[in-house]
TITOR-71003 format. One record per residue (C-alpha): chain; residue number from 0; x, y, z. Coordinates in pm, whole numbers, plus 50000, padded with zeros to 5 digits. Layout:
// residues N
   chaine   num       x       y       z
        A   NUM       X       Y       Z
...
***
This chain:
// residues 704
   chaine   num       x       y       z
        A     0   50006   50011   50004
        A     1   50305   50234   50084
        A     2   50360   50265   49731
        A     3   50035   50437   49676
        A     4   50168   50739   49858
        A     5   50314   50949   49565
        A     6   50383   51401   49565
        A     7   50077   51573   49461
        A     8   50105   51563   49097
        A     9   50279   51229   49057
        A    10   50075   50956   48806
        A    11   50022   50694   49091
        A    12   49716   50449   49263
        A    13   49539   50809   49337
        A    14   49334   51049   49232
        A    15   49420   51417   49295
        A    16   49072   51606   49391
        A    17   49195   52014   49437
        A    18   48932   52196   49711
        A    19   48923   52507   49895
        A    20   48771   52485   50211
        A    21   48802   52801   50423
        A    22   48575   52704   50686
        A    23   48632   52866   51013
        A    24   48725   52545   51181
        A    25   48672   52482   51581
        A    26   49045   52462   51741
        A    27   49152   52123   51880
        A    28   49342   52124   52224
        A    29   49605   51795   52114
        A    30   49720   51830   52455
        A    31   49386   51584   52591
        A    32   49447   51350   52399
        A    33   49806   51310   52476
        A    34   49805   50972   52619
        A    35   49682   50865   52258
        A    36   49984   51019   51982
        A    37   50263   50800   51954
        A    38   50505   51150   52009
        A    39   50614   51428   52232
        A    40   50495   51722   52120
        A    41   50718   51859   52330
        A    42   51016   51751   52133
        A    43   50876   51986   51852
        A    44   50832   52332   52112
        A    45   51025   52583   51968
        A    46   50996   52956   52118
        A    47   50740   52837   52321
        A    48   50508   52694   51946
        A    49   50370   52396   51904
        A    50   50625   52304   51605
        A    51   50486   52070   51327
        A    52   50790   51830   51206
        A    53   50867   51594   50929
        A    54   50681   51240   51054
        A    55   50500   51342   51248
        A    56   50278   51169   51364
        A    57   49818   51177   51459
        A    58   49560   50948   51485
        A    59   49300   51108   51249
        A    60   49343   51413   50996
        A    61   49086   51559   51191
        A    62   49349   51527   51467
        A    63   49590   51682   51181
        A    64   49431   51943   51032
        A    65   49346   52074   51420
        A    66   49734   52074   51515
        A    67   49772   52268   51162
        A    68   49515   52480   51279
        A    69   49574   52574   51652
        A    70   49941   52615   51502
        A    71   49843   52870   51266
        A    72   49704   53040   51565
        A    73   49932   53045   51743
        A    74   50188   53155   51431
        A    75   49962   53425   51355
        A    76   49795   53241   50960
        A    77   49478   53122   50808
        A    78   49450   52810   50719
        A    79   49285   52625   50448
        A    80   49206   52258   50362
        A    81   49380   52255   49917
        A    82   49406   51909   49817
        A    83   49326   51547   49925
        A    84   49383   51258   49723
        A    85   49122   50961   49750
        A    86   49219   50540   49665
        A    87   49162   50459   49340
        A    88   49130   50063   49556
        A    89   48875   50208   49748
        A    90   48818   50592   49740
        A    91   48907   50678   50060
        A    92   49070   50983   50122
        A    93   49448   50869   50148
        A    94   49659   51234   50104
        A    95   49555   51555   50216
        A    96   49705   51891   50222
        A    97   49700   52208   50424
        A    98   49799   52543   50283
        A    99   49807   52889   50455
        A   100   49546   53077   50324
        A   101   49698   53283   50098
        A   102   49897   53087   49868
        A   103   49761   53056   49564
        A   104   49674   53406   49358
        A   105   49325   53523   49302
        A   106   49089   53464   48955
        A   107   49029   53642   48764
        A   108   48606   53637   48796
        A   109   48492   53883   48961
        A   110   48353   54148   48752
        A   111   48343   54477   48985
        A   112   48029   54581   48826
        A   113   47652   54455   48956
        A   114   47346   54466   48713
        A   115   47077   54671   48863
        A   116   46799   54758   48626
        A   117   46857   55013   48343
        A   118   47127   55136   48570
        A   119   47501   54974   48598
        A   120   47602   55024   48952
        A   121   47994   54957   49031
        A   122   48101   54851   49320
        A   123   48431   54813   49549
        A   124   48652   54480   49437
        A   125   48696   54251   49771
        A   126   49085   54330   49892
        A   127   49303   54061   49727
        A   128   49389   53837   50065
        A   129   49610   53578   49826
        A   130   49951   53653   49739
        A   131   50164   53283   49657
        A   132   50240   53201   50003
        A   133   50403   52831   49943
        A   134   50328   52738   50342
        A   135   50173   52360   50373
        A   136   50150   52086   50599
        A   137   49991   51753   50384
        A   138   49986   51463   50525
        A   139   49920   51096   50416
        A   140   49777   50811   50550
        A   141   50018   50524   50671
        A   142   49908   50124   50627
        A   143   49842   50066   51037
        A   144   49543   50381   51041
        A   145   49746   50677   51170
        A   146   49893   50977   50973
        A   147   50174   51169   50950
        A   148   50318   51506   50768
        A   149   50474   51410   50504
        A   150   50513   51751   50320
        A   151   50609   52091   50525
        A   152   50666   52394   50420
        A   153   50649   52696   50743
        A   154   50839   53004   50545
        A   155   50559   53256   50413
        A   156   50618   53534   50194
        A   157   50413   53800   50434
        A   158   50357   53870   50759
        A   159   50142   53722   51030
        A   160   49913   53874   51164
        A   161   49965   54013   51533
        A   162   49844   53840   51842
        A   163   49533   54160   51912
        A   164   49376   54044   51519
        A   165   49417   53652   51512
        A   166   49034   53636   51559
        A   167   49027   53813   51265
        A   168   49130   53484   51095
        A   169   48838   53329   50898
        A   170   49033   52958   50994
        A   171   48992   53077   51403
        A   172   48730   53056   51520
        A   173   48692   53087   51917
        A   174   48423   53155   52163
        A   175   48603   53473   52387
        A   176   48559   53417   52761
        A   177   48317   53634   52919
        A   178   48455   53956   52940
        A   179   48486   54138   53353
        A   180   48373   54482   53252
        A   181   48465   54767   53481
        A   182   48143   54773   53688
        A   183   48130   54437   53776
        A   184   48447   54526   53879
        A   185   48342   54836   54094
        A   186   48028   54639   54229
        A   187   48319   54336   54380
        A   188   48436   54577   54591
        A   189   48114   54635   54776
        A   190   48048   54924   54710
        A   191   47725   54920   54805
        A   192   47496   55330   54771
        A   193   47508   55452   55083
        A   194   47951   55323   55100
        A   195   48166   55653   55104
        A   196   48522   55615   54928
        A   197   48821   55676   55082
        A   198   48907   55974   54886
        A   199   48852   56309   55144
        A   200   48874   56647   55072
        A   201   49300   56699   55101
        A   202   49305   56386   54792
        A   203   48992   56638   54653
        A   204   49278   56920   54579
        A   205   49549   56718   54546
        A   206   49376   56590   54216
        A   207   49296   56940   54183
        A   208   49496   57041   53913
        A   209   49481   56754   53714
        A   210   49187   56889   53525
        A   211   48794   56778   53357
        A   212   48552   56827   53152
        A   213   48246   57091   53095
        A   214   47935   57111   52844
        A   215   47713   57377   52694
        A   216   47351   57364   52590
        A   217   47200   57513   52898
        A   218   47372   57515   53278
        A   219   47124   57215   53448
        A   220   47334   57256   53718
        A   221   47172   57372   54046
        A   222   47297   57346   54413
        A   223   46980   57134   54482
        A   224   47142   56870   54231
        A   225   47517   56875   54322
        A   226   47331   56759   54707
        A   227   47210   56453   54579
        A   228   47487   56396   54369
        A   229   47620   56193   54606
        A   230   47517   55808   54546
        A   231   47637   55818   54170
        A   232   47982   55930   54310
        A   233   48024   55659   54501
        A   234   48022   55476   54125
        A   235   48227   55753   53969
        A   236   48467   55746   54195
        A   237   48519   55373   54232
        A   238   48527   55408   53864
        A   239   48878   55605   53808
        A   240   49016   55415   54150
        A   241   48998   55037   53943
        A   242   49063   55180   53623
        A   243   49361   55395   53756
        A   244   49493   55092   53938
        A   245   49478   54863   53625
        A   246   49608   55138   53448
        A   247   49951   55323   53614
        A   248   49912   55571   53371
        A   249   49518   55663   53426
        A   250   49491   56020   53487
        A   251   49174   56182   53687
        A   252   49006   56477   53859
        A   253   48820   56525   54028
        A   254   48693   56965   54171
        A   255   48496   57033   54479
        A   256   48275   57326   54563
        A   257   48232   57504   54898
        A   258   48109   57267   55078
        A   259   48345   56968   54961
        A   260   48095   56803   54712
        A   261   48177   56626   54406
        A   262   48142   56884   54157
        A   263   48328   56757   53801
        A   264   48504   56514   53741
        A   265   48799   56422   53446
        A   266   48979   56127   53330
        A   267   49199   56011   53061
        A   268   49345   55654   53015
        A   269   49698   55502   52892
        A   270   49549   55457   52534
        A   271   49396   55799   52471
        A   272   49694   55974   52597
        A   273   49895   55786   52370
        A   274   49671   55887   52051
        A   275   49678   56178   52113
        A   276   50039   56170   52075
        A   277   49986   56085   51745
        A   278   49724   56278   51611
        A   279   49708   56620   51839
        A   280   49655   56780   51509
        A   281   49308   56831   51523
        A   282   49069   56858   51837
        A   283   48682   56803   51855
        A   284   48486   56920   52203
        A   285   48175   56749   52197
        A   286   47901   56883   52512
        A   287   47569   56753   52291
        A   288   47565   56392   52564
        A   289   47357   56477   52898
        A   290   47350   56184   53159
        A   291   47165   56080   53462
        A   292   46799   56271   53561
        A   293   46984   56633   53620
        A   294   47102   56610   53196
        A   295   47461   56726   53362
        A   296   47695   56746   53029
        A   297   47931   56426   52920
        A   298   48155   56597   52715
        A   299   48419   56346   52523
        A   300   48738   56516   52359
        A   301   48752   56363   52032
        A   302   48953   56348   51737
        A   303   49068   56106   51424
        A   304   49256   55851   51404
        A   305   49459   55719   51001
        A   306   49178   55549   50955
        A   307   48933   55821   50965
        A   308   48736   55715   51311
        A   309   48722   55911   51591
        A   310   48911   55822   51861
        A   311   48905   55949   52222
        A   312   49125   56159   52401
        A   313   48923   56216   52739
        A   314   48600   56305   52904
        A   315   48458   56507   53149
        A   316   48136   56537   53353
        A   317   48045   56876   53476
        A   318   47953   57134   53697
        A   319   47824   57409   53501
        A   320   47872   57565   53141
        A   321   48083   57936   53287
        A   322   48353   58028   53082
        A   323   48541   57954   53437
        A   324   48491   57608   53436
        A   325   48598   57559   53074
        A   326   48878   57769   53199
        A   327   48995   57472   53428
        A   328   48892   57211   53237
        A   329   49084   57276   52903
        A   330   49364   57392   53164
        A   331   49428   57055   53335
        A   332   49363   56808   52993
        A   333   49592   57016   52845
        A   334   49824   56924   53155
        A   335   49732   56581   53147
        A   336   49840   56613   52792
        A   337   50183   56754   52843
        A   338   50127   57093   52762
        A   339   50067   56997   52409
        A   340   49817   57239   52250
        A   341   49614   57035   51943
        A   342   49696   57253   51631
        A   343   49335   57282   51576
        A   344   49013   57246   51802
        A   345   48658   57253   51715
        A   346   48431   57311   51923
        A   347   48034   57433   51984
        A   348   47902   57826   51956
        A   349   47924   57937   52225
        A   350   48077   58239   52381
        A   351   48180   58112   52714
        A   352   48398   57830   52490
        A   353   48531   58088   52288
        A   354   48686   58297   52575
        A   355   48818   57959   52771
        A   356   48960   57810   52396
        A   357   49098   58155   52333
        A   358   49266   58282   52699
        A   359   49418   57824   52686
        A   360   49479   57792   52326
        A   361   49717   58086   52200
        A   362   49836   57869   51953
        A   363   49571   57633   51876
        A   364   49327   57741   51594
        A   365   48993   57783   51615
        A   366   48697   57668   51445
        A   367   48338   57643   51515
        A   368   48045   57306   51485
        A   369   47896   57300   51181
        A   370   47638   57123   51298
        A   371   47593   57208   51667
        A   372   47487   57519   51443
        A   373   47261   57346   51253
        A   374   47115   57206   51526
        A   375   47004   57535   51695
        A   376   46845   57673   51447
        A   377   46509   57535   51552
        A   378   46496   57765   51833
        A   379   46720   58094   51740
        A   380   46503   58123   51424
        A   381   46208   57923   51505
        A   382   45916   58120   51351
        A   383   46162   58073   51039
        A   384   46225   57701   51055
        A   385   45855   57535   51181
        A   386   45713   57750   50885
        A   387   45953   57630   50643
        A   388   46186   57376   50804
        A   389   46334   57192   50491
        A   390   46319   57537   50235
        A   391   46533   57696   50529
        A   392   46771   57414   50598
        A   393   46797   57316   50203
        A   394   46913   57713   50104
        A   395   47105   57770   50430
        A   396   47296   57413   50374
        A   397   47357   57561   50007
        A   398   47477   57895   50073
        A   399   47744   57772   50340
        A   400   47832   57445   50144
        A   401   47823   57549   49818
        A   402   47966   57881   49758
        A   403   48297   57848   49620
        A   404   48480   58236   49742
        A   405   48415   58490   49961
        A   406   48260   58636   49707
        A   407   47925   58412   49639
        A   408   47914   58326   50017
        A   409   47873   58715   50015
        A   410   47634   58664   49798
        A   411   47432   58430   49892
        A   412   47394   58518   50227
        A   413   47223   58842   50159
        A   414   46934   58643   49944
        A   415   46892   58408   50198
        A   416   46836   58693   50469
        A   417   46573   58854   50250
        A   418   46432   58593   50069
        A   419   46296   58512   50480
        A   420   46282   58788   50586
        A   421   46589   58781   50878
        A   422   46725   59041   50828
        A   423   46835   59209   51281
        A   424   46812   58863   51378
        A   425   47076   58899   51674
        A   426   47172   58583   51630
        A   427   47253   58528   51223
        A   428   47425   58843   51295
        A   429   47633   58706   51532
        A   430   47718   58392   51306
        A   431   47760   58606   50948
        A   432   48039   58787   51212
        A   433   48161   58490   51290
        A   434   48193   58356   50970
        A   435   48580   58316   50955
        A   436   48575   58026   51149
        A   437   48314   57801   51025
        A   438   48204   57878   50708
        A   439   48354   57609   50419
        A   440   48466   57852   50201
        A   441   48638   58059   50448
        A   442   48791   57676   50629
        A   443   48905   57593   50352
        A   444   49327   57634   50408
        A   445   49293   57472   50704
        A   446   49283   57059   50826
        A   447   48993   56904   50929
        A   448   49133   56528   50897
        A   449   48771   56453   50765
        A   450   48621   56630   51084
        A   451   48402   56903   50897
        A   452   48128   56752   50762
        A   453   47693   56856   50672
        A   454   47637   56552   50935
        A   455   47935   56497   51134
        A   456   47765   56254   51408
        A   457   47777   56005   51120
        A   458   48127   55961   51108
        A   459   48350   56167   51376
        A   460   48150   56247   51697
        A   461   47939   55969   51745
        A   462   48149   55725   51937
        A   463   47896   55742   52260
        A   464   47591   55788   52054
        A   465   47392   55404   52169
        A   466   47595   55476   52533
        A   467   47507   55770   52651
        A   468   47210   55991   52676
        A   469   47018   56176   52932
        A   470   46830   55836   53051
        A   471   47225   55681   53187
        A   472   47282   55632   53573
        A   473   47623   55768   53656
        A   474   47608   55397   53772
        A   475   47589   55259   53468
        A   476   47801   55567   53321
        A   477   48176   55331   53408
        A   478   47992   55008   53249
        A   479   47891   55199   52877
        A   480   48196   55347   52881
        A   481   48439   55071   52886
        A   482   48170   54910   52617
        A   483   48235   55229   52376
        A   484   48573   55247   52390
        A   485   48590   54872   52338
        A   486   48361   54896   51971
        A   487   48532   55121   51913
        A   488   48928   54982   51986
        A   489   48762   54667   51825
        A   490   48650   54836   51468
        A   491   49072   55023   51491
        A   492   49141   54656   51542
        A   493   48961   54497   51259
        A   494   49090   54819   50993
        A   495   49425   54746   51075
        A   496   49363   54442   50976
        A   497   49251   54490   50674
        A   498   49513   54781   50590
        A   499   49800   54538   50652
        A   500   49678   54215   50565
        A   501   49504   54229   50274
        A   502   49546   54427   49921
        A   503   49304   54580   49757
        A   504   49232   54584   49362
        A   505   49417   54851   49171
        A   506   49209   55023   48940
        A   507   49437   55172   48649
        A   508   49815   55115   48576
        A   509   49978   55466   48729
        A   510   50210   55390   48998
        A   511   50072   55653   49197
        A   512   49816   55483   49275
        A   513   50021   55153   49319
        A   514   50266   55370   49549
        A   515   49909   55513   49811
        A   516   49812   55093   49857
        A   517   50172   55079   49974
        A   518   50194   55384   50239
        A   519   49852   55461   50315
        A   520   49553   55298   50545
        A   521   49294   55178   50357
        A   522   49094   55400   50438
        A   523   49266   55658   50305
        A   524   49340   55479   50024
        A   525   49001   55435   49859
        A   526   48937   55761   49924
        A   527   49323   55915   49752
        A   528   49236   55553   49468
        A   529   48863   55738   49357
        A   530   49049   56108   49301
        A   531   49293   55922   49056
        A   532   48993   55701   48934
        A   533   48797   56089   48876
        A   534   49128   56293   48751
        A   535   49148   56039   48435
        A   536   48777   56273   48310
        A   537   48967   56579   48333
        A   538   49168   56758   48115
        A   539   49431   56942   48173
        A   540   49521   57293   48038
        A   541   49792   57562   48066
        A   542   49725   57929   48110
        A   543   50055   58123   48248
        A   544   50380   57996   48275
        A   545   50633   58254   48388
        A   546   50926   58056   48417
        A   547   50937   57863   48747
        A   548   50586   57884   48779
        A   549   50332   57733   48606
        A   550   49915   57752   48541
        A   551   49706   57496   48404
        A   552   49325   57491   48412
        A   553   49173   57182   48495
        A   554   48807   57089   48402
        A   555   48571   56837   48328
        A   556   48529   56720   47958
        A   557   48113   56763   48056
        A   558   48178   57066   48290
        A   559   48426   57286   48078
        A   560   48230   57621   48243
        A   561   48305   57446   48590
        A   562   48755   57519   48593
        A   563   48971   57474   48911
        A   564   49378   57622   48883
        A   565   49651   57480   48995
        A   566   49952   57618   49069
        A   567   50359   57384   49001
        A   568   50670   57449   49048
        A   569   50817   57180   48862
        A   570   51135   57179   49038
        A   571   50977   57148   49353
        A   572   50757   56937   49255
        A   573   50481   57157   49473
        A   574   50140   57198   49394
        A   575   49840   57443   49465
        A   576   49460   57430   49366
        A   577   49202   57618   49453
        A   578   48950   57376   49552
        A   579   49198   57304   49881
        A   580   49159   56996   49925
        A   581   49513   56933   50067
        A   582   49527   57168   50288
        A   583   49156   57007   50398
        A   584   49191   56665   50396
        A   585   49530   56633   50410
        A   586   49449   56395   50114
        A   587   49541   56523   49730
        A   588   49354   56662   49452
        A   589   49227   56584   49174
        A   590   49306   56797   48986
        A   591   49628   56798   49077
        A   592   49720   56467   49025
        A   593   49549   56529   48670
        A   594   49829   56842   48626
        A   595   50125   56552   48765
        A   596   50054   56343   48502
        A   597   50056   56592   48249
        A   598   50383   56683   48370
        A   599   50517   56374   48398
        A   600   50507   56365   48754
        A   601   50380   55955   48805
        A   602   50494   55971   49222
        A   603   50306   56124   49494
        A   604   50592   56364   49653
        A   605   50691   56246   49998
        A   606   50578   56633   50137
        A   607   50173   56538   49984
        A   608   50200   56209   50181
        A   609   50098   56261   50570
        A   610   50231   56040   50824
        A   611   49898   56054   51018
        A   612   49691   55892   50715
        A   613   49952   55574   50668
        A   614   50017   55252   50809
        A   615   50292   55379   50976
        A   616   50108   55656   51152
        A   617   50075   55543   51513
        A   618   50516   55414   51500
        A   619   50769   55590   51761
        A   620   50547   55894   51801
        A   621   50340   55690   52076
        A   622   50666   55609   52295
        A   623   50874   55900   52199
        A   624   50590   56178   52312
        A   625   50441   55941   52583
        A   626   50227   56171   52839
        A   627   50488   56202   53194
        A   628   50288   56011   53497
        A   629   50259   56125   53815
        A   630   50578   56083   53995
        A   631   50710   56165   54323
        A   632   50985   56375   54262
        A   633   50919   56671   54092
        A   634   51299   56779   53948
        A   635   51352   56825   53596
        A   636   51600   56576   53617
        A   637   51368   56319   53798
        A   638   51076   56342   53571
        A   639   51283   56361   53283
        A   640   51406   55990   53413
        A   641   51093   55837   53540
        A   642   50997   55892   53162
        A   643   51261   55818   52977
        A   644   51182   55429   53208
        A   645   50874   55461   53133
        A   646   50857   55472   52760
        A   647   51098   55189   52691
        A   648   50863   55004   52939
        A   649   50633   55058   52701
        A   650   50824   54958   52445
        A   651   50864   54594   52575
        A   652   50522   54561   52636
        A   653   50477   54633   52268
        A   654   50734   54404   52119
        A   655   50625   54130   52317
        A   656   50303   54118   52246
        A   657   50433   54002   51838
        A   658   50398   53634   51941
        A   659   50365   53376   52263
        A   660   50769   53281   52278
        A   661   50871   53762   52292
        A   662   50602   53753   52553
        A   663   50789   53470   52731
        A   664   51091   53661   52674
        A   665   50945   54019   52751
        A   666   50889   53907   53053
        A   667   51104   53707   53133
        A   668   51406   53966   53091
        A   669   51105   54282   53308
        A   670   51204   53996   53616
        A   671   51543   53972   53575
        A   672   51642   54326   53524
        A   673   51341   54451   53807
        A   674   51596   54175   54033
        A   675   51904   54333   53890
        A   676   51736   54724   53936
        A   677   51658   54638   54266
        A   678   51986   54461   54358
        A   679   52147   54795   54242
        A   680   51893   55019   54450
        A   681   52008   54848   54766
        A   682   52407   54896   54626
        A   683   52346   55201   54611
        A   684   52192   55219   54925
        A   685   52453   55070   55154
        A   686   52703   55265   54925
        A   687   52555   55575   55065
        A   688   52573   55502   55424
        A   689   52960   55359   55377
        A   690   53049   55727   55228
        A   691   52806   55903   55494
        A   692   53011   55735   55752
        A   693   53354   55770   55687
        A   694   53290   56165   55596
        A   695   53154   56132   55996
        A   696   53502   55942   56111
        A   697   53726   56209   55859
        A   698   53508   56501   56030
        A   699   53546   56362   56420
        A   700   53925   56328   56342
        A   701   53945   56628   56231
        A   702   53784   56820   56529
        A   703   54006   56602   56736
***
């Protein structure tokens, strides 16, 4: 029977069948039946991972498959059943090949069009997952019925998936155990409604310098409410204490009133502090959420990551909406972020917030949130809005969003006031006076990272939507906060997985598109890909050439009346477009791309690739600029040394999570380092004592 086992592709006593089975597989714990296996798996452990070897035996084909799947999980790749052989004698399977899911290449059978009636709708092709990987394990059946590894290739031609992303691999189906929420953790501390948390007024004052948050709608805070705030305060204080226990760099602050009652709280965890150091160019201070029956303002600081997803930079519960509270909040938040001011801060249209921003963030650009302005219309111009709600809103948004020049806006604004008889409205007049802080045509030279939109609540400002509302009690807030952040983190990990472990389908043969696919995150590449594709529909005409600078007119073939002007310094490859998309969103527009092609510039100049949109946006920055945590030595030297040690420890933690083996190496190294540090500390103390004793003895002798 041994003669029937032949290499795949050779002629023999069997017939080969190729199948592509990438259905999820249930992980098999071979250790449970170790006594049935005719080998010692410990002999094949390499770096903490049980590795397959030639001639390794298994009881059955399923054992072999589940072992290889478990190995794939530990290593960081997904598998599928590639082919098998059946015996010509009894038609039973006698050979099976398991391969990496990235084996082979995609067949050209997926259409990018979907027909729907008379219209043809284009859809994006699925990302490419196959890269011609040769990694595989082939097993064959012996005469005694057992299976053995007959062919093995361990090397992959692609990056392996990190532990944080492995649950996205198709062949690795596993049930996550129930996660213990912070709410449950707080409950286990037996903090009852009438229990007191061990935080004294002195501790309140010590945290006073650290910071909190505020809101800006209506001042719902009253003395009566604060006196009833005690029940919720217990849960809230327990929450921040639990967080600080599990996260040494967790940063929180508490504000009390004249009677030492809790009034405001601010907190930010390590993940948020690191995120801010990577994406501090744009910050949104959102004050639209409210919690509990008192409509207490819940105010998160929100930014945008490299996948155009909202990311939290801290949040707070506020006592009131006065200018002094906002100044205190912003000052405290800025200290939590090591004094690093944001490039742009977006806030609600509120005079108290504006004055606080001007006072605390003098180096930051300040712009108003258009969504908040639109939400105030029913209150400020109710008579017009109620009679013609759709008509007025359409005209208003058209005036604000579609005016491409200040002159167009001025004209449209005056027509709108006359049409709706709104001249003399004080709120609209104040909006007009501040038009350069929120109207599209005036702010397009400001980088918003995609946060300036008609309905930002559907994109970056909805981090807590569905989690926090007026019905949320303070007791529930901790759990809802944890769920919101876990959900947001899972979305970011999914985006990272799609960016690093799949490839987009290119639409053109342009080198620029291939270059962008290699450097941008998937979300940003798709935005840029649309610009490249649309550039094919544009006509470019040279209008002015003064030697160093050339000017071009760019327009669609079917919209020759709508012309965009692009200035280009060919020597330095620096361009500027009248649409200002790059200044506004950080992505080069179709008009400049068309001019680049016309002037034989086929690759993106490096100065047009913002690192914050690239795959490597979070590398190094999170370590080099990690905010400091509170330490006992407040000297400049002490803080610098502490932060350096802290950053190195974080690096070890990050690198240690690359694999199970690297985790064990990092853990052992840190433990050994701690033992050496403690020993060095004791030696230093002993040396200091000897020096002190010697100095004292010398002084006594001299005196004598």
